[in-house]
ZAZAKOL-733704 format. One record per residue (C-alpha): residue number from 1; residue in three letters; y negated, z negated, x. Coordinates in Angstrom, 2 decimals, always signed. Layout:
! ZAZAKOL-733704
   num   residu         Y         Z         X
   NUM      ala         Y         Z         X
...
//
This chain:
! ZAZAKOL-733704
   num   residu         Y         Z         X
     1      met   -110.39   -108.28   +139.12
     2      asp   -113.62   -109.04   +138.70
     3      lys   -115.36   -112.31   +138.18
     4      thr   -115.66   -112.01   +134.42
     5      asp   -112.05   -110.44   +134.53
     6      thr   -110.71   -113.83   +136.22
     7      gln   -112.42   -116.32   +133.31
     8      leu   -111.35   -114.36   +130.67
     9      leu   -107.71   -114.66   +131.96
    10      tyr   -108.09   -118.29   +132.40
    11      ile   -109.57   -119.46   +129.46
    12      ala   -106.54   -117.35   +127.30
    13      ala   -104.15   -119.23   +129.45
    14      phe   -105.73   -122.59   +128.40
    15      arg   -106.12   -121.87   +125.17
    16      tyr   -102.73   -120.48   +124.57
    17      ala   -101.04   -123.75   +126.39
    18      leu   -103.81   -126.19   +124.67
    19      gly   -102.10   -128.70   +122.19
    20      arg    -98.68   -127.39   +122.80
    21      ser    -95.74   -129.23   +123.41
    22      thr    -94.20   -127.47   +125.87
    23      tyr    -93.43   -126.80   +129.80
    24      met    -96.96   -124.76   +129.93
    25      val    -98.97   -127.75   +129.48
    26      pro    -98.53   -128.63   +132.99
    27      ala    -98.31   -125.28   +134.27
    28      ile   -101.19   -123.86   +133.03
    29      ala   -102.80   -127.17   +134.08
    30      gly   -101.66   -127.08   +137.49
    31      ala   -102.54   -123.80   +137.96
    32      ile   -106.80   -124.13   +137.00
    33      arg   -106.62   -127.42   +138.89
    34      glu   -105.13   -125.16   +142.10
    35      ser   -107.95   -122.33   +141.03
    36      arg   -111.07   -124.28   +140.40
    37      asp   -112.83   -122.95   +142.90
    38      leu   -112.00   -119.36   +141.16
    39      leu   -113.76   -120.92   +138.11
    40      thr   -117.26   -120.68   +137.11
    41      asp   -118.82   -124.43   +135.94
    42      glu   -119.72   -122.79   +132.96
    43      thr   -115.80   -121.94   +132.26
    44      ala   -115.15   -125.42   +133.72
    45      arg   -117.45   -127.10   +131.34
    46      leu   -116.12   -124.86   +128.60
    47      met   -112.39   -126.06   +129.09
    48      ala   -113.65   -129.46   +129.61
    49      arg   -115.37   -129.33   +125.93
    50      glu   -112.46   -127.88   +124.25
    51      ile   -110.42   -130.49   +125.33
    52      val   -112.35   -133.32   +124.33
    53      glu   -112.75   -131.16   +120.98
    54      cys   -109.33   -130.92   +120.13
    55      lys   -107.98   -132.41   +117.49
    56      asn   -104.14   -132.39   +118.67
    57      leu   -103.31   -132.45   +122.46
    58      gly    -99.75   -132.80   +122.20
    59      met    -97.16   -134.98   +122.81
    60      glu    -98.63   -138.31   +124.50
    61      cys    -97.34   -136.77   +128.06
    62      asp    -99.06   -133.36   +127.33
    63      ala   -102.12   -135.64   +126.25
    64      ala   -102.36   -137.00   +129.41
    65      val   -101.92   -133.97   +131.45
    66      trp   -105.29   -132.61   +129.45
    67      trp   -107.62   -135.59   +129.90
    68      asp   -106.53   -135.66   +133.66
    69      leu   -107.61   -131.83   +133.77
    70      ala   -110.53   -132.54   +131.70
    71      glu   -111.96   -135.35   +134.40
    72      phe   -111.22   -132.78   +136.90
    73      leu   -113.31   -130.17   +135.58
    74      leu   -115.95   -132.31   +134.91
    75      ala   -116.16   -133.85   +138.42
    76      gly   -116.31   -130.46   +139.94
    77      ser   -118.44   -128.91   +142.50
    78      asp   -121.91   -126.52   +141.58
    79      asp   -121.58   -123.28   +141.80
    80      asp   -124.15   -122.96   +144.49
    81      lys   -122.32   -124.73   +146.70
    82      arg   -119.04   -122.29   +146.38
//
């Protein structure tokens, strides 16, 4: 799988889980955290922006997971450092 396919896969999984109230929220957020080094900074910023702009992040426990992920993604390193 090339870099573009990897980005698309993570974005699709992220968008599937965003706003849902399901066990998938922490599962997907955890997978994104664990695989941050596979994501471009552009993809990380896109995900963080979509979290901020989302009108319904699910239940309170799900929203907390999303806010933590957005903070984590925005604190990431530059692509050049990877």
